[in-house]
C-alpha positions in Angstrom: -5.2 20.2 -1.2 -2.0 19.3 0.6 -1.4 15.5 0.6 1.4 13.3 2.0 2.1 9.9 0.5 3.2 7.3 3.0 5.7 4.9 1.5 5.9 6.6 -1.9 8.7 4.5 -3.3 10.0 5.9 -6.6 7.0 8.3 -6.7 4.9 6.9 -9.5 1.6 7.2 -7.7 2.7 10.4 -6.0 3.1 11.9 -9.5 -0.4 10.7 -10.6 -1.9 12.6 -7.7 0.1 15.7 -8.5 -1.0 15.5 -12.1 -4.6 15.8 -11.1 -3.9 18.9 -9.0 -2.8 17.8 -5.5 0.1 19.5 -3.8 2.1 16.4 -2.9 4.8 15.4 -0.5 6.2 11.9 -0.6 8.1 10.0 2.1 9.9 6.7 2.0 12.4 4.9 4.2 14.5 4.0 1.2 17.1 6.6 0.2 17.5 4.8 -3.2 13.7 5.0 -3.9 13.6 8.7 -2.9 16.6 9.3 -5.1 14.7 7.9 -8.1 11.7 10.0 -7.2 13.7 13.2 -7.0 15.3 12.4 -10.4 11.9 12.0 -11.9 10.8 15.3 -10.4 13.9 17.0 -11.8 13.1 15.7 -15.3 9.4 16.6 -15.1 8.8 19.1 -12.3 5.3 18.7 -10.6 6.1 20.6 -7.4 6.5 17.4 -5.3 8.7 17.4 -2.2 10.3 14.1 -1.4 11.9 13.2 2.0 13.5 10.1 3.5 11.4 9.3 6.5 9.6 6.4 8.2 5.8 6.6 8.3 5.9 4.7 11.6 7.8 7.4 13.4 7.8 11.2 13.7 8.2 12.3 10.1 9.5 15.7 11.0 6.5 17.7 9.7 4.5 19.9 12.0 1.1 18.9 13.4 -1.9 19.4 11.1 0.3 20.0 8.0 -1.9 18.1 5.5 -5.4 17.7 4.3 -5.0 14.1 3.4 -2.7 11.1 3.9 -2.5 8.5 1.1 -0.7 5.2 0.8 -0.8 2.7 -2.0 0.2 -0.8 -1.2 2.9 0.2 1.3 1.5 0.1 4.9 1.6 -3.7 5.0 5.4 -3.5 4.6 6.0 -1.5 7.9 6.5 -3.1 11.3 4.2 -0.9 13.3 0.8 -0.1 11.7 -0.7 1.5 14.9 2.2 4.0 15.0 1.7 4.8 11.3 -2.0 5.6 12.0 -1.0 7.8 15.0 1.4 9.7 12.8 -1.2 10.1 10.1 -3.7 11.5 12.6 -1.1 13.9 14.0 -0.3 15.2 10.5 -3.9 15.8 9.5 -5.9 18.9 9.9 -9.4 18.5 11.4 -11.7 17.2 8.7 -8.8 15.5 6.9 -8.7 11.9 5.8 -6.5 9.0 5.2 -7.0 6.6 2.3 -4.8 3.6 1.7 -4.6 0.2 0.1 -2.9 -3.0 1.4 -2.7 -6.6 0.4 -5.9 -8.2 1.8 -5.0 -9.7 5.1 -7.7 -12.4 5.0 -6.4 -13.9 1.8 -2.8 -13.0 1.4 -1.6 -15.1 4.3 1.7 -16.8 5.0 0.2 -20.2 4.1 -1.5 -19.1 0.8 -1.8 -21.8 -1.8 -3.8 -22.1 -5.0 -5.9 -25.2 -5.8 -5.7 -26.1 -9.5 -7.5 -28.5 -11.8 -5.7 -31.0 -14.1 -5.2 -28.2 -16.6 -3.5 -26.0 -14.0 -6.4 -23.6 -13.9 -6.9 -22.1 -10.4 -10.1 -23.4 -8.8 -9.8 -22.3 -5.2 -7.5 -20.6 -2.7 -6.2 -22.2 0.5 -5.9 -19.7 3.3 -3.6 -20.9 6.1 -1.6 -19.5 9.0 -3.8 -16.5 9.2 -2.8 -15.7 12.8 0.9 -16.4 12.1 2.6 -13.0 12.5 6.2 -14.1 11.9 7.8 -11.4 9.8 9.7 -12.5 6.7 11.3 -11.1 3.5 9.5 -12.0 0.3 11.5 -12.3 -2.9 9.7 -12.1 -6.2 9.9 -11.0 -9.8 7.4 -8.7 -11.6 4.9 -11.0 -13.3 5.1 -9.4 -16.7 8.9 -10.0 -17.0 9.9 -12.8 -19.4 10.4 -16.0 -17.3 13.8 -16.7 -19.0 15.2 -13.2 -18.4 18.0 -12.9 -15.8 16.8 -10.4 -13.3 17.6 -9.6 -9.7 14.7 -10.6 -7.5 12.7 -7.8 -5.8 12.8 -8.2 -2.0 10.0 -6.8 0.3 9.7 -7.1 4.1 6.4 -8.6 5.1 4.7 -8.1 8.5 1.5 -10.3 8.5 -1.4 -8.9 10.5 -5.1 -9.6 10.8 -8.0 -7.6 9.6 -8.9 -6.7 13.2 -5.4 -5.2 13.7 -5.9 -2.9 10.7 -9.3 -1.8 11.8 -8.5 -1.4 15.4 -5.2 0.5 14.6 -7.2 3.0 12.6 -10.0 3.4 15.2 -7.6 3.6 18.2 -5.6 6.4 16.5 -8.8 8.5 16.6 -10.1 8.1 13.1 -13.7 7.3 12.0 -13.8 4.6 9.3 -16.1 5.8 6.5 -15.4 3.4 3.5 -14.0 -0.1 3.1 -13.6 -1.7 -0.4 -12.4 -5.0 -1.8 -12.1 -4.2 -5.5 -12.1 -6.9 -8.2 -9.8 -6.6 -11.2 -11.7 -5.2 -14.2 -12.2 -7.3 -17.4 -9.7 -5.0 -19.1 -7.1 -5.6 -16.4 -7.7 -9.4 -16.7 -7.4 -9.2 -20.4 -4.0 -7.4 -20.1 -2.8 -9.7 -17.4 -4.7 -13.0 -17.3 -3.3 -14.0 -13.9 -5.5 -11.3 -12.4 -8.6 -13.4 -13.2 -8.1 -15.7 -10.2 -8.3 -12.6 -8.0 -11.5 -11.5 -9.7 -13.2 -14.9 -9.4 -11.8 -16.6 -6.2 -10.6 -14.1 -3.6 -9.9 -10.4 -2.8 -6.4 -9.3 -3.4 -6.6 -5.7 -2.2 -8.2 -4.0 0.8 -8.9 -0.3 0.6 -9.9 1.9 3.5 -10.8 5.6 4.0 -11.1 7.1 7.4 -11.6 10.7 8.6 -10.2 12.8 11.4 -13.4 14.4 12.6 -12.1 16.7 15.4 
């Protein structure tokens, strides 16, 4: 199966797909990320092709070049989701599908705040400014890094959008939505990273969608 990974970053998930037998191509707008991905491919060849390209524009591949499009936690970081869906539809062969995950738009909002009890345990989530689509750059550190370690913050562009914009963008590109999921962190994941428990108990963190090109 020929698969293209939209927003592959340094290629960690692209390599996982290749390891289970997919013939992978990865694209990302960041030359630095693609450089890291190509370096990993050089050290452990899996037959993956990496290219610098935007998933919201013509990626340079021919029509109907792939059996599937995948994207893991990347499509919410692009400015034009409908254009990304149109490009995915163009690249897919009839019968192909797109499967992607994004931060859940109903809960990861610009005004997100956690409610906590006197012991600082999260008891609820405040969802605010759901319709505020002001783009911004979020700076954060990986949660498992020691808090006293001096690290450069990781910056990611954010383009808030509503659930309807995701669903309509998929449908208007010509896809048929076949599966929508809001997975909860497993007990094992919460044990390894206790901060995940609030997303298991109080709100959905991830939205996953699969849609098919039927024609």
